[in-house]
N, C-alpha and C positions, 0 to 999 in steps of 0.2 A: 522851838520844836513843833509848835502848832502849825506853823507855816510849812515846815518840811513834811509833816503828816498830810496836810492838804495837797501838797505837790505829788506825793506818792499815791494818794488815793485817786487823784486826777489822772496820773499816768496809768494806773491800774485799769480805770474805766476806759481810757483811750485804747489800751491794748485789747480790751474786750471788743471794741468797735472794729479795730483793725483785723482781728482774728475772724470775726463774723463776716466782714467784707471779703476777706481773702477766700474763706471757705465757701462763699456763695458762688464764686467763679469756678468753672471747671475747665481744665484740670487745675489744681492748685499745688503749690510746692509744700509737700509734707514736712520737709526739713525746716523750712521757714516757719511753719506753724509750730513745730516742736520747740524751736528757739524762742518764739514769742511766748509760748506757754511757760517755758522755763523762766523767762524774764518776769512774767506775770507772777509766778510762784515766789520768786525772790522778792518782788515788791510786796507781796502779801506778808511774807515773813518780816520784812522791815516795818510794815504798817503795824503788825501785831506787837512787835517789840516797842515801838514808839507809844502805842496805845497803852501798853502795860506800864510804861514809865509815867505817862501823863494821867492815867486813870488807875492808880494802884488798887488792889483788892482791899476792901475794908473788912476786917475781921470783927464781927459783932459779938 
């Protein structure tokens, strides 16, 4: 699971770079940006789920 989490985090960072690079160019494809951002959000959800499994809340 740790390996999968690392892969997801790396893909999430890569999408940041791709989005930044595309939006620096004018004109850019707004639909492509929306799709990339949607994918990034999906990755973030997966990351949070894995983190909650790997690092459960400790009730003191």
